[in-house]
PARORO-763231 format. One record per residue: chain; residue number from 1; x negated, z, y negated of N, C-alpha, C in turn. Coordinates in nm, 4 decimals, padded with zeros to 6 digits, m for minus. Atoms other than C-alpha are relative to their C-alpha. Example, Ala and Ser with C-alpha at 12.3 -4.5 7.8 and 13.67 -1.06 7.14 Angstrom:
REM residues 2
A_1_m00.0890_00.0000_00.1190_m01.2300_00.7800_00.4500_m00.0900_00.0000_m00.1200
A_2_00.0820_m00.0060_00.1190_m01.3670_00.7140_00.1060_00.0770_00.0730_m00.1090
***
This chain:
REM residues 249
A_1_00.0138_00.0275_m00.1433_m05.0563_05.4579_m14.0910_00.0628_00.1173_00.0777
A_2_m00.0731_m00.1056_m00.0721_m04.8262_05.6500_m13.8502_m00.0822_00.0485_00.1199
A_3_00.0731_m00.0612_m00.1144_m04.9729_05.8946_m13.5887_00.0780_m00.0228_00.1287
A_4_m00.0709_00.0190_m00.1290_m04.8929_05.8373_m13.2156_00.0799_00.1237_00.0387
A_5_m00.0878_m00.1108_m00.0426_m04.6080_06.0484_m13.0711_m00.0627_00.0722_00.1202
A_6_00.0560_m00.0750_m00.1154_m04.7305_06.3263_m12.8393_00.0925_m00.0120_00.1222
A_7_m00.0786_00.0067_m00.1238_m04.6202_06.3069_m12.4744_00.0633_00.1363_00.0259
A_8_m00.0714_m00.1258_m00.0227_m04.3520_06.5691_m12.4091_m00.0023_00.0364_00.1494
A_9_00.0017_m00.0483_m00.1385_m04.3881_06.7760_m12.0921_00.1324_00.0670_00.0348
A_10_m00.1231_m00.0657_m00.0456_m04.0936_06.8949_m11.8835_m00.0207_00.1510_m00.0004
A_11_00.0134_m00.1475_00.0005_m04.0274_07.2644_m11.9243_m00.0186_00.0525_00.1419
A_12_00.0338_m00.0513_m00.1338_m04.1848_07.4459_m11.6295_00.0777_00.1262_00.0319
A_13_m00.0630_m00.1298_m00.0214_m04.0235_07.7837_m11.6728_00.1374_m00.0092_00.0604
A_14_m00.1365_00.0139_m00.0484_m03.6715_07.6630_m11.6048_00.0016_m00.0327_00.1488
A_15_00.0041_00.0389_m00.1418_m03.7680_07.5016_m11.2665_m00.0392_00.1208_00.0856
A_16_00.0392_m00.1196_m00.0734_m03.9439_07.8213_m11.1543_00.1153_00.0983_00.0104
A_17_m00.1142_m00.0903_m00.0002_m03.6381_08.0203_m11.2499_00.1049_m00.0423_00.1011
A_18_m00.0971_00.0496_m00.0981_m03.4132_07.7972_m11.0375_m00.0454_00.0290_00.1430
A_19_00.0514_m00.0258_m00.1329_m03.6405_07.8382_m10.7353_00.0158_00.1477_00.0370
A_20_m00.0149_m00.1430_m00.0259_m03.6365_08.2165_m10.7648_00.1452_00.0352_00.0298
A_21_m00.1425_m00.0262_m00.0199_m03.2599_08.2198_m10.7910_00.0453_m00.0484_00.1373
A_22_m00.0361_00.0557_m00.1298_m03.2280_07.9960_m10.4858_m00.0532_00.0873_00.1135
A_23_00.0603_m00.0865_m00.1017_m03.4642_08.2182_m10.2860_00.0795_00.1290_00.0170
A_24_m00.0792_m00.1234_m00.0041_m03.2635_08.5272_m10.3779_00.1336_m00.0239_00.0695
A_25_m00.1290_00.0322_m00.0623_m02.9372_08.3581_m10.2759_m00.0138_m00.0194_00.1509
A_26_00.0235_00.0211_m00.1440_m03.0840_08.2480_m09.9380_m00.0237_00.1337_00.0691
A_27_00.0287_m00.1306_m00.0576_m03.2148_08.5997_m09.8727_00.1275_00.0829_00.0148
A_28_m00.1266_m00.0733_m00.0057_m02.8780_08.7543_m09.9578_00.0907_m00.0548_00.1093
A_29_m00.0823_00.0637_m00.1022_m02.7079_08.5030_m09.7299_m00.0459_00.0416_00.1401
A_30_00.0557_m00.0420_m00.1292_m02.9435_08.5913_m09.4400_00.0359_00.1451_00.0291
A_31_m00.0347_m00.1410_m00.0173_m02.8842_08.9632_m09.4948_00.1468_00.0147_00.0357
A_32_m00.1443_m00.0064_m00.0268_m02.5090_08.9088_m09.4991_00.0314_m00.0424_00.1433
A_33_m00.0209_00.0462_m00.1374_m02.5217_08.7091_m09.1757_m00.0489_00.1031_00.1012
A_34_00.0541_m00.1008_m00.0908_m02.7391_08.9761_m09.0126_00.0935_00.1193_00.0135
A_35_m00.0940_m00.1130_m00.0019_m02.4984_09.2525_m09.1104_00.1241_m00.0347_00.0810
A_36_m00.1192_00.0442_m00.0739_m02.2026_09.0536_m08.9787_m00.0294_m00.0115_00.1489
A_37_00.0354_00.0189_m00.1409_m02.3874_08.9705_m08.6520_m00.0130_00.1328_00.0718
A_38_00.0252_m00.1270_m00.0684_m02.5023_09.3226_m08.5712_00.1215_00.0920_00.0011
A_39_m00.1246_m00.0765_m00.0042_m02.1545_09.4580_m08.6397_00.1095_m00.0704_00.0794
A_40_m00.0982_00.0747_m00.0788_m01.9812_09.1998_m08.4250_m00.0184_00.0310_00.1485
A_41_00.0050_m00.0272_m00.1434_m01.9033_09.2271_m08.0527_m00.1039_m00.0852_00.0714
A_42_00.0946_00.0903_m00.0653_m02.1377_08.9386_m07.9720_m00.1405_00.0590_00.0071
A_43_00.1325_m00.0617_00.0000_m02.4407_09.1583_m08.0470_m00.0048_00.1241_00.0885
A_44_m00.0073_m00.1192_m00.0838_m02.3271_09.4321_m07.8080_m00.0144_m00.0359_00.1482
A_45_00.0030_00.0172_m00.1456_m02.3818_09.4779_m07.4353_00.1435_m00.0001_00.0505
A_46_m00.1373_00.0118_m00.0496_m02.0638_09.3599_m07.2665_00.0102_00.0175_00.1513
A_47_00.0014_m00.0127_m00.1458_m02.1665_09.3666_m06.8969_m00.1315_00.0599_00.0462
A_48_00.1192_m00.0552_m00.0640_m02.4083_09.5741_m06.6903_00.0199_m00.0105_00.1506
A_49_m00.0071_00.0163_m00.1455_m02.4685_09.4711_m06.3284_m00.1213_00.0669_00.0635
A_50_00.1073_m00.0677_m00.0727_m02.6727_09.6862_m06.0878_00.0020_m00.0501_00.1438
A_51_00.0066_00.0629_m00.1322_m02.7898_09.5179_m05.7678_m00.1139_00.0582_00.0830
A_52_00.1072_m00.0383_m00.0915_m02.9958_09.6091_m05.4614_00.0027_00.1436_00.0469
A_53_m00.0028_m00.1412_m00.0379_m02.8897_09.9711_m05.4159_00.0599_00.0193_00.1384
A_54_m00.0551_m00.0382_m00.1297_m02.8311_10.1247_m05.0741_00.0379_00.1479_m00.0005
A_55_m00.0288_m00.1428_00.0030_m02.8501_10.4995_m05.1357_m00.0221_00.0628_m00.1372
A_56_00.0051_m00.0465_00.1387_m02.9331_10.5354_m05.5057_00.1297_m00.0403_m00.0667
A_57_m00.1298_00.0313_00.0592_m02.6060_10.5574_m05.6971_m00.0171_m00.0780_m00.1300
A_58_00.0026_00.0749_00.1265_m02.5257_10.3250_m05.9845_00.0017_00.0952_m00.1187
A_59_m00.0028_m00.0983_00.1088_m02.4602_10.6357_m06.1937_m00.1415_00.0496_m00.0313
A_60_00.1389_m00.0439_00.0198_m02.8211_10.7525_m06.1405_m00.0799_m00.1062_m00.0753
A_61_00.0747_00.1086_00.0634_m02.9571_10.4128_m06.2377_00.0464_m00.0198_m00.1442
A_62_m00.0526_00.0153_00.1356_m02.7275_10.3831_m06.5386_m00.0480_00.1095_m00.0927
A_63_00.0474_m00.1116_00.0806_m02.8293_10.7264_m06.6600_m00.1474_m00.0156_m00.0347
A_64_00.1433_00.0191_00.0248_m03.1991_10.6469_m06.6212_m00.0238_m00.1150_m00.0969
A_65_00.0159_00.1161_00.0877_m03.1599_10.3097_m06.7930_00.0367_00.0323_m00.1440
A_66_m00.0404_m00.0459_00.1339_m02.9953_10.4868_m07.0889_00.0651_m00.1105_m00.0819
A_67_m00.0775_00.1018_00.0713_m02.7748_10.1885_m07.1751_00.1422_00.0032_00.0522
A_68_m00.1393_00.0073_m00.0411_m02.4005_10.1396_m07.1635_00.0679_m00.1128_m00.0756
A_69_m00.0766_00.1064_00.0657_m02.1416_09.8796_m07.2551_00.0343_00.0440_m00.1419
A_70_m00.0237_m00.0309_00.1402_m02.1083_09.8665_m07.6320_m00.1257_00.0298_m00.0785
A_71_00.1272_m00.0222_00.0690_m02.4719_09.9451_m07.7067_m00.0532_m00.1320_m00.0557
A_72_00.0602_00.1194_00.0588_m02.6762_09.7031_m07.9172_m00.0818_m00.0742_00.1045
A_73_00.0679_00.0812_m00.1009_m02.8013_09.4182_m07.6970_m00.1508_m00.0016_m00.0240
A_74_00.1418_00.0044_00.0342_m03.1344_09.4071_m07.8822_m00.0551_00.1389_m00.0325
A_75_00.0417_m00.1362_00.0319_m03.1563_09.7863_m07.9069_m00.1130_00.0511_00.0873
A_76_00.1089_m00.0394_m00.0886_m03.4011_09.8140_m07.6165_m00.0507_m00.1223_00.0753
A_77_00.0601_00.1145_m00.0691_m03.6316_09.5863_m07.4209_00.0158_00.0143_00.1517
A_78_m00.0059_m00.0015_m00.1466_m03.6252_09.4914_m07.0536_m00.1092_00.0885_00.0575
A_79_00.1128_m00.0788_m00.0488_m03.9663_09.6527_m07.0048_00.0277_00.1498_m00.0105
A_80_m00.0330_m00.1419_00.0191_m03.8415_09.9860_m07.1415_00.0991_00.0468_00.1051
A_81_m00.0999_m00.0348_m00.1016_m03.5404_09.9856_m06.9084_m00.0658_00.0073_00.1380
A_82_00.0676_00.0026_m00.1297_m03.7592_09.8931_m06.6089_m00.0841_00.1255_00.0211
A_83_00.0852_m00.1185_m00.0101_m04.0015_10.1761_m06.6801_00.0826_00.1256_00.0239
A_84_m00.0853_m00.1179_m00.0136_m03.7172_10.4293_m06.7085_00.0631_00.0071_00.1393
A_85_m00.0652_00.0020_m00.1311_m03.5401_10.3211_m06.3884_m00.1008_00.0244_00.1115
A_86_00.1025_m00.0162_m00.1035_m03.8641_10.3102_m06.1895_m00.0440_00.1448_00.0150
A_87_00.0341_m00.1419_m00.0088_m03.9093_10.6813_m06.2621_00.0861_00.0725_00.1033
A_88_m00.0832_m00.0594_m00.1056_m03.6300_10.7509_m06.0084_m00.0815_00.0006_00.1293
A_89_00.0873_m00.0097_m00.1180_m03.8095_10.8743_m05.6917_00.0308_m00.0996_00.1117
A_90_m00.0364_00.0911_m00.1089_m03.6176_10.6406_m05.4595_m00.0286_m00.1464_m00.0310
A_91_00.0164_00.1391_00.0427_m03.6997_10.3244_m05.6569_m00.1461_m00.0435_00.0107
A_92_00.1338_00.0562_m00.0154_m04.0015_10.1155_m05.5579_m00.0296_m00.1022_m00.1094
A_93_00.0208_00.1034_00.1005_m03.9546_09.8263_m05.7998_00.1333_m00.0314_m00.0679
A_94_m00.1228_00.0333_00.0735_m03.7051_09.7136_m06.0638_m00.0256_m00.1174_m00.0936
A_95_00.0065_00.1134_00.0916_m03.6383_09.3950_m06.2588_00.1258_00.0001_m00.0862
A_96_m00.1130_00.0034_00.0928_m03.4169_09.3757_m06.5683_00.0072_m00.1372_m00.0650
A_97_m00.0216_00.1320_00.0590_m03.2721_09.0440_m06.6817_00.1083_00.0111_m00.1061
A_98_m00.0966_m00.0029_00.1101_m03.1035_09.0262_m07.0217_00.0373_m00.1437_m00.0357
A_99_m00.0488_00.1351_00.0302_m02.8881_08.7173_m07.0754_00.0980_00.0080_m00.1167
A_100_m00.0863_00.0003_00.1178_m02.7409_08.6614_m07.4205_00.1156_m00.0982_00.0219
A_101_m00.0345_m00.1214_00.0724_m02.4672_08.7214_m07.5073_00.0479_00.1129_00.0906
A_102_m00.0558_m00.1229_m00.0515_m02.4266_09.0731_m07.3782_m00.0156_00.0351_00.1461
A_103_00.0059_m00.0292_m00.1432_m02.5140_09.0562_m07.0056_m00.1362_00.0574_00.0374
A_104_00.1225_m00.0641_m00.0472_m02.7719_09.2917_m06.8499_00.0109_00.0194_00.1508
A_105_00.0016_m00.0144_m00.1454_m02.8601_09.2745_m06.4790_m00.1231_00.0807_00.0402
A_106_00.1084_m00.0861_m00.0475_m03.0694_09.5523_m06.3203_m00.0080_m00.0152_00.1516
A_107_00.0187_00.0200_m00.1435_m03.2058_09.4621_m05.9762_m00.1086_00.0944_00.0495
A_108_00.0955_m00.0999_m00.0472_m03.3759_09.7420_m05.7842_m00.0397_m00.0262_00.1442
A_109_00.0490_00.0005_m00.1379_m03.5846_09.7602_m05.4688_m00.0335_00.1443_00.0354
A_110_00.0208_m00.1387_m00.0382_m03.5650_10.0997_m05.3031_m00.1087_00.0121_00.1071
A_111_00.0907_m00.0263_m00.1112_m03.8267_10.2561_m05.0788_00.0826_00.0054_00.1283
A_112_m00.0778_m00.0011_m00.1234_m03.7159_10.2046_m04.7182_00.0030_00.1380_00.0652
A_113_m00.0074_m00.1203_m00.0827_m03.5982_10.4898_m04.4975_m00.0879_m00.0229_00.1230
A_114_00.0928_00.0167_m00.1131_m03.8718_10.5414_m04.2354_00.0223_00.1033_00.1100
A_115_m00.0237_m00.1041_m00.1002_m03.7531_10.8570_m04.0563_00.1141_00.0895_m00.0467
A_116_m00.1005_m00.1011_00.0319_m03.4893_11.1273_m04.0406_m00.0515_00.1351_00.0453
A_117_00.0382_m00.1353_m00.0391_m03.5226_11.5008_m04.0150_00.1262_00.0835_00.0136
A_118_m00.1174_m00.0814_m00.0282_m03.2608_11.7251_m03.8566_m00.0396_00.1471_m00.0056
A_119_00.0334_m00.1404_00.0178_m03.2688_12.0884_m03.9688_00.0907_00.0888_00.0860
A_120_m00.0735_m00.0934_m00.0858_m03.1432_12.3956_m03.7839_00.1428_00.0237_m00.0476
A_121_m00.1356_m00.0200_00.0525_m02.8413_12.4208_m04.0132_00.0877_m00.1233_00.0180
A_122_m00.0789_00.1203_m00.0266_m02.7297_12.0729_m03.9054_m00.0117_m00.1075_m00.1055
A_123_00.0164_00.0999_00.1059_m02.8269_11.8957_m04.2269_m00.0990_m00.1076_00.0421
A_124_00.0843_00.1137_m00.0337_m02.9761_11.5517_m04.1823_m00.0578_m00.0597_m00.1276
A_125_00.0689_00.0521_00.1175_m03.2344_11.4271_m04.4316_m00.0687_m00.1312_00.0341
A_126_00.0702_00.1275_m00.0165_m03.3640_11.0727_m04.4733_m00.1325_00.0077_m00.0752
A_127_00.1333_m00.0004_00.0602_m03.7361_11.0405_m04.5424_m00.0370_m00.1424_m00.0381
A_128_00.0355_00.1330_00.0485_m03.8475_10.7456_m04.7541_m00.1498_m00.0246_00.0144
A_129_00.1394_00.0394_m00.0224_m04.1761_10.5552_m04.7333_m00.0971_00.0625_m00.0994
A_130_00.0886_m00.0639_00.0973_m04.3128_10.7313_m05.0424_00.0000_00.1520_00.0131
A_131_m00.0046_m00.1443_m00.0208_m04.2394_11.0791_m04.9048_00.1192_00.0671_m00.0623
A_132_m00.1217_m00.0565_00.0582_m03.9208_11.1307_m05.1049_00.1044_00.0183_00.1090
A_133_m00.1050_m00.0223_m00.0974_m03.6159_11.2588_m04.9219_00.1347_00.0108_m00.0697
A_134_m00.1351_m00.0087_00.0530_m03.2420_11.2495_m04.9698_00.0958_00.0244_00.1154
A_135_m00.0976_m00.0241_m00.1067_m02.9308_11.3516_m04.7767_00.0344_m00.1300_00.0709
A_136_m00.0308_00.1203_m00.0778_m02.8648_11.1036_m04.4960_00.1501_m00.0223_m00.0001
A_137_m00.1427_00.0316_00.0091_m02.5332_10.9274_m04.5448_00.0509_m00.0724_00.1228
A_138_m00.0416_00.0815_m00.1137_m02.5308_10.7151_m04.2306_m00.0787_00.0394_00.1245
A_139_00.0686_m00.0479_m00.1195_m02.6167_10.8837_m03.9005_m00.0234_m00.1111_00.1012
A_140_00.0181_00.1104_m00.0931_m02.5877_10.5503_m03.7205_m00.1417_m00.0583_m00.0088
A_141_00.1347_00.0520_00.0178_m02.9301_10.4590_m03.8618_m00.1020_00.0726_00.0872
A_142_00.0907_m00.0762_m00.0846_m03.0819_10.7217_m03.6305_m00.0494_m00.0818_00.1191
A_143_00.0401_00.0786_m00.1170_m03.0936_10.4660_m03.3504_m00.1170_m00.0927_m00.0321
A_144_00.1066_00.0920_00.0402_m03.3454_10.2602_m03.5493_m00.1192_00.0686_m00.0643
A_145_00.1072_m00.0720_00.0688_m03.5680_10.5324_m03.6947_m00.0369_00.1249_00.0792
A_146_00.0397_m00.1232_m00.0681_m03.7702_10.8248_m03.5572_00.0559_00.1245_m00.0682
A_147_m00.0425_m00.1296_00.0530_m03.6637_11.1862_m03.6020_m00.1217_00.0913_m00.0036
A_148_00.1117_m00.0935_00.0131_m03.9185_11.4379_m03.7301_00.0456_00.1385_00.0442
A_149_m00.0326_m00.1364_m00.0412_m03.9256_11.7828_m03.5718_m00.1251_00.0864_m00.0081
A_150_00.1117_m00.0944_00.0063_m04.1426_12.0895_m03.6239_m00.0833_m00.0066_m00.1259
A_151_00.0769_00.0143_00.1239_m04.2582_11.9931_m03.9732_00.0439_00.1043_m00.1018
A_152_m00.0290_m00.0960_00.1047_m04.2808_12.2464_m04.2555_00.0211_m00.0736_m00.1324
A_153_m00.0214_00.0558_00.1324_m04.1450_12.1677_m04.5993_m00.1273_00.0163_m00.0829
A_154_00.1195_m00.0051_00.0824_m04.4298_12.0836_m04.8337_m00.1278_m00.0334_00.0743
A_155_00.1183_00.0387_m00.0776_m04.6653_11.9798_m04.5528_m00.0542_m00.1327_m00.0545
A_156_00.0585_00.1200_00.0596_m04.9051_11.7276_m04.7100_m00.0068_m00.1154_00.0995
A_157_00.0087_00.1054_m00.1003_m04.9346_11.5389_m04.3814_00.1364_m00.0657_00.0247
A_158_m00.1349_00.0568_m00.0149_m04.5592_11.4854_m04.3742_00.0185_m00.1187_m00.0949
A_159_m00.0068_00.1091_00.0974_m04.5845_11.2734_m04.6880_m00.0877_m00.1164_00.0433
A_160_00.0915_00.1056_m00.0464_m04.8838_11.0828_m04.5494_00.0586_m00.0737_00.1209
A_161_m00.0650_00.0630_m00.1146_m04.6888_11.0210_m04.2291_00.1046_m00.1001_m00.0474
A_162_m00.1017_00.0906_00.0535_m04.4040_10.8691_m04.4302_m00.0634_m00.1282_m00.0530
A_163_00.0687_00.1171_00.0545_m04.6482_10.6369_m04.6065_m00.0490_m00.0921_00.1118
A_164_00.0487_00.0811_m00.1118_m04.7963_10.5222_m04.2740_00.1160_m00.0669_00.0742
A_165_m00.1170_00.0575_m00.0660_m04.4531_10.4682_m04.1180_00.0552_m00.1180_m00.0801
A_166_m00.0462_00.1095_00.0842_m04.3693_10.2467_m04.4144_m00.0782_m00.1286_00.0200
A_167_00.0826_00.1186_m00.0249_m04.6471_10.0082_m04.3064_00.0299_m00.0637_00.1355
A_168_m00.0294_00.0485_m00.1347_m04.5064_09.9629_m03.9554_00.1224_m00.0910_m00.0032
A_169_m00.1159_00.0895_m00.0037_m04.2738_09.6638_m03.8933_00.1225_00.0688_00.0620
A_170_m00.1243_m00.0653_m00.0422_m03.9083_09.7597_m03.8347_00.0191_m00.0024_00.1514
A_171_m00.0187_00.0113_m00.1444_m03.9083_09.6348_m03.4742_m00.0829_00.1043_00.0743
A_172_00.0862_m00.0978_m00.0640_m04.2012_09.8586_m03.3796_00.0431_00.1424_m00.0342
A_173_m00.0441_m00.1323_00.0435_m04.0671_10.1519_m03.5808_00.1234_00.0451_00.0784
A_174_m00.1254_m00.0339_m00.0678_m03.7343_10.1363_m03.3953_m00.0228_00.0603_00.1390
A_175_00.0270_m00.0563_m00.1332_m03.9032_10.2341_m03.0644_m00.0465_00.1453_m00.0086
A_176_00.0462_m00.1380_00.0153_m04.0335_10.5630_m03.2064_00.1211_00.0928_m00.0070
A_177_m00.1174_m00.0869_m00.0092_m03.7897_10.8378_m03.1127_m00.0187_00.1331_m00.0721
A_178_00.0254_m00.1322_00.0580_m03.9461_11.1674_m03.2191_m00.1474_00.0129_m00.0344
A_179_00.1388_m00.0218_00.0425_m04.2603_11.2654_m03.4101_m00.0152_00.1458_m00.0409
A_180_00.0235_m00.1399_00.0340_m04.3991_11.6175_m03.4286_m00.1478_00.0223_m00.0310
A_181_00.1401_m00.0308_00.0281_m04.7192_11.7718_m03.5684_m00.0682_00.0555_00.1253
A_182_00.0753_m00.0415_m00.1182_m04.9902_11.8309_m03.3046_m00.1472_00.0124_m00.0396
A_183_00.1341_m00.0037_00.0606_m05.2996_11.9330_m03.5056_m00.1064_00.0581_00.0930
A_184_00.1168_m00.0540_m00.0696_m05.6449_12.0018_m03.3670_m00.1112_00.0193_m00.1030
A_185_00.1112_m00.0194_00.0935_m05.9768_12.1048_m03.5236_m00.0606_m00.1336_m00.0418
A_186_00.0598_00.1305_00.0302_m06.1083_11.7504_m03.4999_00.0958_m00.0886_m00.0785
A_187_m00.1017_00.0838_00.0666_m05.7812_11.5927_m03.6152_00.1137_00.0892_m00.0521
A_188_m00.1076_m00.0835_00.0550_m05.5764_11.8195_m03.8432_00.1298_m00.0783_m00.0249
A_189_m00.1191_00.0828_00.0206_m05.3375_11.5261_m03.8922_00.0498_m00.0609_00.1315
A_190_m00.0410_00.0541_m00.1296_m05.2870_11.4714_m03.5180_00.1502_00.0191_00.0200
A_191_m00.1440_m00.0041_m00.0241_m04.9301_11.3980_m03.4097_00.0299_m00.0395_00.1442
A_192_m00.0489_00.0425_m00.1307_m04.7321_11.3544_m03.0901_00.1287_m00.0792_m00.0217
A_193_m00.1139_00.0905_00.0153_m04.4836_11.0691_m03.0646_00.0657_m00.0217_00.1357
A_194_m00.0766_00.0375_m00.1184_m04.2104_11.0195_m02.8077_00.0738_m00.1298_m00.0320
A_195_m00.0634_00.1295_00.0246_m04.0811_10.6653_m02.7731_00.1290_m00.0130_00.0806
A_196_m00.1251_00.0253_m00.0718_m03.7436_10.5352_m02.6632_m00.0256_m00.0692_00.1339
A_197_00.0374_00.0628_m00.1275_m03.9275_10.3506_m02.3861_m00.0693_00.1006_00.0923
A_198_00.0437_m00.1098_m00.0877_m04.0260_10.6913_m02.2360_m00.1518_00.0217_00.0039
A_199_00.1429_m00.0276_00.0082_m04.3910_10.7055_m02.3472_m00.0239_00.1222_m00.0893
A_200_00.0463_m00.1094_00.0856_m04.5716_11.0051_m02.4951_m00.1328_m00.0447_m00.0606
A_201_00.1179_00.0529_00.0692_m04.8302_10.9089_m02.7563_m00.0629_00.1091_m00.0856
A_202_00.0754_m00.0929_00.0845_m05.0985_11.1300_m02.9125_m00.0955_m00.0819_m00.0853
A_203_00.0870_00.0723_00.0930_m05.2679_10.9904_m03.2214_m00.0104_00.0812_m00.1290
A_204_00.0117_m00.0674_00.1297_m05.3470_11.0813_m03.5817_00.0681_m00.0845_m00.1071
A_205_m00.0698_00.0711_00.1079_m05.1566_10.9930_m03.8975_m00.0922_m00.1024_m00.0636
A_206_00.0953_00.0898_00.0652_m05.4696_10.8382_m04.0475_m00.0337_m00.1211_00.0854
A_207_00.0306_00.1106_m00.0911_m05.5035_10.6130_m03.7408_00.1244_m00.0798_00.0398
A_208_m00.1242_00.0552_m00.0530_m05.1388_10.5239_m03.6898_00.0147_m00.1495_m00.0234
A_209_m00.0178_00.1428_00.0283_m05.1225_10.1863_m03.8645_m00.1062_m00.0849_00.0704
A_210_00.1083_00.0712_m00.0682_m05.4546_10.0897_m03.7018_00.0253_m00.0100_00.1504
A_211_m00.0175_m00.0095_m00.1448_m05.3492_10.1924_m03.3493_00.1359_m00.0503_00.0492
A_212_m00.1356_00.0352_m00.0410_m04.9871_10.0724_m03.3492_00.0031_m00.1218_00.0912
A_213_00.0023_00.1196_m00.0847_m05.0713_09.7340_m03.1970_m00.0502_00.0330_00.1405
A_214_00.0489_m00.0431_m00.1315_m05.2698_09.8980_m02.9169_00.1095_00.0731_00.0755
A_215_m00.1097_m00.0737_m00.0620_m04.9801_10.1308_m02.8483_00.1064_m00.0953_00.0540
A_216_m00.1021_00.0966_m00.0419_m04.7345_09.8408_m02.8301_m00.0466_m00.0832_00.1190
A_217_00.0533_00.0782_m00.1115_m04.9633_09.6457_m02.5969_00.0105_00.0777_00.1305
A_218_m00.0106_m00.0838_m00.1195_m04.9708_09.9377_m02.3519_00.1464_00.0136_00.0418
A_219_m00.1422_m00.0181_m00.0296_m04.5941_09.9936_m02.3749_00.0589_m00.1248_00.0645
A_220_m00.0553_00.1257_m00.0512_m04.5230_09.6267_m02.3043_m00.0524_m00.0372_00.1387
A_221_00.0624_00.0445_m00.1267_m04.7515_09.6036_m01.9992_m00.0091_00.1091_00.1066
A_222_00.0196_m00.1096_m00.0954_m04.7541_09.9486_m01.8365_00.1299_00.0788_00.0228
A_223_m00.1107_m00.0916_m00.0274_m04.5165_10.1980_m01.6770_m00.0068_00.1170_m00.0984
A_224_00.0022_m00.1150_00.0921_m04.4128_10.4997_m01.8890_m00.1102_00.0988_00.0351
A_225_00.1102_m00.0924_m00.0215_m04.7016_10.7405_m01.9350_m00.0469_00.0593_m00.1315
A_226_00.0577_m00.0627_00.1187_m04.9200_10.9272_m02.1817_m00.1104_m00.0888_m00.0559
A_227_00.0989_00.0833_00.0687_m05.1196_10.7264_m02.4351_m00.0711_00.0865_m00.1036
A_228_00.0783_m00.0698_00.1018_m05.3998_10.8817_m02.6368_m00.0746_m00.1041_m00.0823
A_229_00.0604_00.0979_00.0909_m05.5115_10.6830_m02.9393_m00.0742_00.0749_m00.1101
A_230_00.0819_m00.0712_00.0978_m05.7895_10.8710_m03.1164_m00.1347_m00.0709_m00.0100
A_231_00.1308_00.0650_00.0022_m06.1653_10.8085_m03.1107_m00.0117_m00.0965_00.1181
A_232_m00.0078_00.0848_m00.1189_m06.1155_10.6727_m02.7597_00.1474_m00.0169_00.0366
A_233_m00.1372_00.0288_m00.0399_m05.7976_10.5117_m02.6264_00.0124_00.0144_00.1510
A_234_m00.0212_m00.0195_m00.1433_m05.6669_10.6253_m02.2879_00.1482_m00.0117_00.0327
A_235_m00.1376_00.0089_m00.0491_m05.3561_10.5745_m02.0795_00.0064_00.0641_00.1373
A_236_m00.0185_m00.0662_m00.1285_m05.2268_10.7856_m01.7908_00.1474_m00.0097_00.0367
A_237_m00.1379_00.0210_m00.0411_m04.9108_10.6888_m01.6020_00.0652_00.1304_00.0442
A_238_m00.0749_m00.1149_m00.0488_m04.6414_10.9478_m01.5375_00.0267_m00.0112_00.1505
A_239_m00.0262_00.0232_m00.1421_m04.5949_10.7930_m01.1928_m00.1310_00.0148_00.0762
A_240_00.1226_m00.0277_m00.0741_m04.8590_10.9418_m00.9665_00.0087_m00.0638_00.1383
A_241_00.0026_00.0651_m00.1317_m04.9478_10.7279_m00.6663_m00.0788_00.0840_00.0987
A_242_00.0677_m00.0740_m00.1063_m05.0557_10.8798_m00.3357_m00.1097_m00.0890_00.0591
A_243_00.1103_00.0836_m00.0510_m05.4030_10.7440_m00.2414_00.0117_m00.0273_00.1496
A_244_m00.0109_00.0191_m00.1449_m05.3332_10.7959_00.1324_00.1014_m00.1069_00.0359
A_245_m00.1030_00.1017_m00.0230_m05.0144_10.5905_00.1166_m00.0511_m00.1383_m00.0349
A_246_00.0534_00.1299_00.0424_m05.2005_10.3181_m00.0702_m00.0948_m00.0554_00.1065
A_247_00.0948_00.0453_m00.1016_m05.4703_10.3083_00.2007_00.0743_m00.0470_00.1244
A_248_m00.0755_00.0370_m00.1185_m05.2122_10.2993_00.4804_00.0733_m00.1291_m00.0143
A_249_m00.0724_00.1253_00.0213_m05.0252_10.0146_00.3222_m00.0962_m00.1174_00.0039
***
């Protein structure tokens, strides 16, 4: 009587060996493609556009960004570039857009110029809303911004004044002609403002943004005079009327 034939199984080892070989070939192929890609021009930065600058030079921004045409496109992130550019004192905000292949656009928002300062040597400095300063390139802007006089370099209130001026709308800021320190014991940050509409205003830096609307209301409805905007608000016209003439009329 013959015994039944055993069922033959397919060899397992050979199939596993083929899979390993295939995996190795795919990996080598991926490595080869990666090497070719990162050594090709398509993986490099080909264009850098800088937008939004008025007084910060593109060279300053490019140096801070630490990228140049020909660098690896994936060598740095947008967030890293933004953080580096924002360290420039004149820059308020920055956005970096990377568009493959190779295009990088850096869009900056600078702090606005809020005042100018004319020194005895004739140099004109622009004061920014964050207290930073830079050489003024366009004297024509003086007609739209106040001029600071009598301030000492390093005065802490000078920086605070710049911050407060940055909160004032451009139309209202354009009427301010000159601002000088006018401290008192009660208000060490007290200032005196001369306007282009011929008013003299005494207020404090800490109260400026709060009192600006009151100041404008007086300027729009009254004759030129002295306005005090501190704990109490007062107005005194420069034009003195004669009570006797008023009675006779």
